[in-house]
C-alpha positions in Angstrom: -18.7 -8.1 -0.5 -16.7 -10.3 1.8 -13.4 -9.1 0.3 -11.9 -5.6 -0.2 -12.2 -3.6 -3.4 -10.0 -1.0 -4.6 -10.3 0.7 -7.8 -7.1 2.5 -9.1 -6.5 4.5 -12.1 -3.4 3.6 -14.3 -1.3 6.2 -12.1 -2.4 4.5 -8.8 -5.0 7.1 -7.8 -7.7 5.4 -5.3 -11.2 5.7 -7.3 -13.1 3.3 -5.3 -12.6 1.8 -1.8 -15.3 -0.5 -0.3 -16.5 -1.0 3.3 -14.6 -4.3 3.7 -11.6 -2.4 3.0 -12.4 0.4 5.4 -12.6 -1.9 8.1 -9.8 -3.9 7.4 -7.3 -0.9 7.1 -9.1 1.4 9.5 -9.5 4.0 7.0 -12.6 5.9 5.7 -13.4 6.3 2.1 -12.9 10.0 2.1 -9.3 9.7 3.6 -8.2 7.5 0.8 -10.3 8.5 -2.5 -8.4 10.5 -4.9 -5.1 9.7 -3.0 -1.8 8.0 -4.5 -2.4 4.3 -3.5 1.3 3.3 -3.5 2.5 6.5 -1.9 -0.3 7.8 0.6 -2.6 5.1 1.3 -0.4 1.7 1.2 3.3 2.7 0.8 3.9 -0.9 2.2 2.9 -1.9 -1.3 5.5 0.2 -3.3 7.5 -2.9 -3.9 9.0 -4.6 -7.1 6.7 -7.5 -6.4 3.4 -5.3 -5.4 3.7 -2.3 -7.5 6.0 -3.8 -10.2 3.1 -6.1 -11.1 0.8 -3.3 -11.1 3.0 -1.2 -13.2 3.9 -3.7 -15.7 0.1 -4.7 -16.0 -1.0 -1.1 -16.8 1.8 -1.0 -19.6 0.9 -4.2 -21.0 -2.8 -3.6 -21.0 -3.4 -7.1 -18.8 -2.9 -8.3 -15.2 -3.7 -10.9 -13.2 -1.7 -12.0 -10.1 -2.4 -13.6 -6.8 -0.1 -12.6 -3.8 0.2 -13.6 -0.2 1.1 -10.0 1.4 1.3 -8.2 4.5 -0.4 -5.0 5.1 1.1 -3.0 7.8 1.1 0.8 7.0 -0.8 2.5 10.1 -2.3 -0.9 11.0 -1.7 -4.1 12.8 0.3 -6.3 10.5 -2.3 -8.3 8.4 -1.8 -11.2 6.2 -3.8 -11.1 3.3 -4.4 -12.6 -0.2 -4.3 -9.9 -2.8 -5.5 -10.5 -6.5 -4.4 -7.8 -8.8 -6.5 -7.6 -11.9 -7.0 -5.2 -15.0 -10.5 -5.5 -16.8 -9.3 -5.1 -20.6 -13.0 -4.2 -21.6 -13.1 -1.2 -19.5 -9.4 -0.5 -18.8 -9.9 -0.5 -15.0 -7.6 -1.7 -12.4 -8.6 -3.7 -9.3 -6.9 -4.7 -6.2 -9.0 -7.3 -4.3 -7.9 -8.2 -0.8 -9.1 -10.8 1.8 -7.7 -11.3 5.1 -5.9 -14.8 5.2 -7.8 -17.1 8.1 
């Protein structure tokens, strides 16, 4: 896929992390799977904007937001588009990431 795909549990544990996201972040799947996204993997996202939307979406059972964001934890600051999505049919949470050109 030409964008990062991260699947998170309702409590923010990384369940899936695709190859594009590995290249973008410089991390391996084994380094992030099973870890706490907002604390261990990308603490730069533990903000009212990013984590706040995620937490509200989990509580409400629906989430759909597009953000312009900078990832800068253990990497060169990179401006990205982030789509936060919750699939109601499967109760799964997704973070889709694309580098802004």
